[in-house]
C-alpha positions in Angstrom: -48.8 -17.2 35.7 -47.8 -17.9 40.1 -44.8 -20.6 40.4 -44.2 -21.4 43.6 -40.6 -22.4 44.7 -38.9 -24.0 47.6 -35.2 -25.8 48.1 -33.5 -27.7 51.0 -36.4 -29.4 53.0 -33.9 -32.1 53.9 -36.6 -34.3 54.7 -39.0 -32.3 56.1 -42.3 -33.8 54.5 -44.8 -31.2 56.8 -42.8 -28.1 55.9 -43.2 -29.4 52.1 -46.9 -30.2 52.6 -47.5 -27.0 54.4 -45.9 -24.8 51.8 -47.7 -26.4 49.2 -51.2 -25.7 51.1 -50.6 -21.7 51.5 -50.3 -21.5 47.5 -53.1 -24.2 46.0 -53.8 -21.3 43.4 -49.7 -22.0 42.0 -49.6 -22.9 38.2 -46.6 -25.3 39.4 -44.6 -26.2 42.3 -41.0 -26.5 41.7 -39.0 -27.9 44.4 -34.6 -26.8 43.6 -33.4 -30.2 45.3 -32.4 -31.4 48.7 -36.1 -33.0 49.4 -33.9 -36.2 50.8 -37.2 -37.7 49.4 -38.1 -40.1 47.3 -39.0 -39.2 43.7 -41.8 -41.8 44.3 -43.3 -39.7 47.6 -46.8 -38.7 47.7 -45.9 -35.6 49.1 -44.0 -35.0 45.4 -46.6 -35.7 42.6 -47.5 -32.6 40.9 -44.0 -30.8 42.2 -41.1 -30.3 39.0 -38.8 -31.4 41.1 -34.6 -32.1 41.0 -31.7 -33.8 42.1 -29.4 -32.0 44.9 -26.5 -33.7 46.3 -28.0 -35.0 49.2 -30.9 -36.7 47.4 -29.8 -40.3 46.1 -32.7 -41.2 45.0 -31.4 -42.0 41.1 -35.0 -41.3 39.3 -34.3 -37.1 40.0 -33.4 -35.2 37.0 -30.3 -33.3 37.9 -32.0 -30.2 36.0 -35.3 -29.4 33.7 -36.5 -27.2 31.6 -39.8 -26.3 31.2 -42.3 -23.8 29.7 -44.6 -21.2 31.2 -46.6 -18.8 29.8 -44.1 -18.5 27.7 -40.9 -18.2 29.2 -39.0 -21.1 29.6 -38.3 -22.0 32.8 -34.3 -23.7 34.3 -34.2 -26.0 37.4 -30.9 -27.2 39.0 -29.9 -27.4 42.7 -27.0 -25.6 41.8 -24.5 -27.8 43.1 -23.3 -28.9 39.6 -22.3 -25.1 38.5 -20.3 -24.0 42.3 -23.0 -21.7 42.7 -21.7 -20.8 46.3 -18.3 -19.4 45.2 -20.0 -17.9 41.5 -23.3 -17.4 39.5 -21.1 -17.6 36.2 -21.1 -21.0 35.4 -24.7 -20.9 36.1 -25.3 -17.7 33.6 -23.6 -19.8 31.4 -25.8 -22.6 31.6 -29.1 -20.7 31.4 -28.1 -19.0 28.1 -27.2 -22.0 26.6 -30.4 -23.4 27.4 -32.5 -20.0 26.4 -33.9 -19.8 30.0 -35.7 -16.5 31.2 -36.7 -17.8 34.6 -33.8 -20.2 36.8 -35.1 -21.6 39.9 -31.8 -23.0 42.2 -30.9 -23.7 45.1 -27.7 -25.5 47.7 -26.8 -22.7 49.3 -29.3 -22.0 51.9 -29.4 -18.6 50.4 -32.2 -16.2 50.0 -32.1 -14.4 46.9 -32.9 -13.2 43.2 -30.9 -11.4 40.4 -32.2 -10.2 36.9 -29.0 -10.4 34.8 -28.4 -10.6 31.3 -32.6 -10.1 31.0 -32.9 -13.9 33.0 -34.6 -13.9 36.2 -32.3 -16.1 38.6 -33.9 -17.3 42.0 -32.6 -18.9 45.1 -35.7 -19.0 47.4 -33.3 -19.7 50.1 -34.1 -23.5 52.6 -37.3 -24.0 54.5 -34.5 -26.2 57.2 -31.4 -24.3 57.5 -31.7 -20.6 56.3 -28.3 -18.9 55.8 -28.2 -15.3 56.4 -30.9 -14.9 57.6 -32.8 -16.6 60.2 -36.1 -17.2 58.7 -37.0 -20.1 56.5 -37.4 -19.3 53.1 -39.5 -20.0 49.9 -41.1 -17.5 47.2 -43.9 -16.9 44.9 -43.1 -16.1 41.2 -46.0 -14.5 39.3 -44.9 -13.7 35.8 -46.3 -10.9 33.2 -45.4 -10.0 29.7 -44.3 -6.9 31.4 -42.5 -7.8 34.7 -41.9 -10.4 37.3 -42.7 -10.0 41.0 -41.7 -11.6 43.5 -42.5 -12.6 46.6 -40.4 -14.2 49.3 -42.3 -15.2 52.5 -41.3 -17.6 55.8 -42.0 -20.9 56.7 -45.8 -19.3 58.2 -46.1 -17.5 54.9 -45.2 -14.2 56.4 -44.3 -11.8 53.7 -40.5 -11.2 54.2 -40.2 -8.9 51.1 -41.3 -8.2 47.6 -39.4 -7.6 44.9 -40.3 -6.2 41.2 -38.1 -6.9 37.8 -39.3 -5.2 34.8 -39.3 -6.9 31.6 
């Protein structure tokens, strides 16, 4: 099962459309907030998207939780959990909701960590990345035994590939 995960596009409609087109085989497309597009925008159809601190449309949810192949996926922007300072509040929330996969943004920093049997993924930013020069997004492929995370730049060039055994 493949998920396409992006965040922090800050009004750039073209990049959302382009990134969705790179991986049409994705089972779900996830946007971790700060799209700055209206909830009803045609580009947001079919995307699981949460509200970021720069999103003003009240129709977005602050967080969402759904199942993918038996895994509970939790999506939030991250600003409500102070992710720029520490992952602890987000870790507690992930445990509270029973998530195996957590997708978040806000810091604009591409990264992933496997903590207490929970995979935390920040796809970085497709507009203003921090700590790396590449604008980024990720795909996550799940199997019963492992996670494969592929990190891409905005031109769909592979930046890194990470494997996590369950």
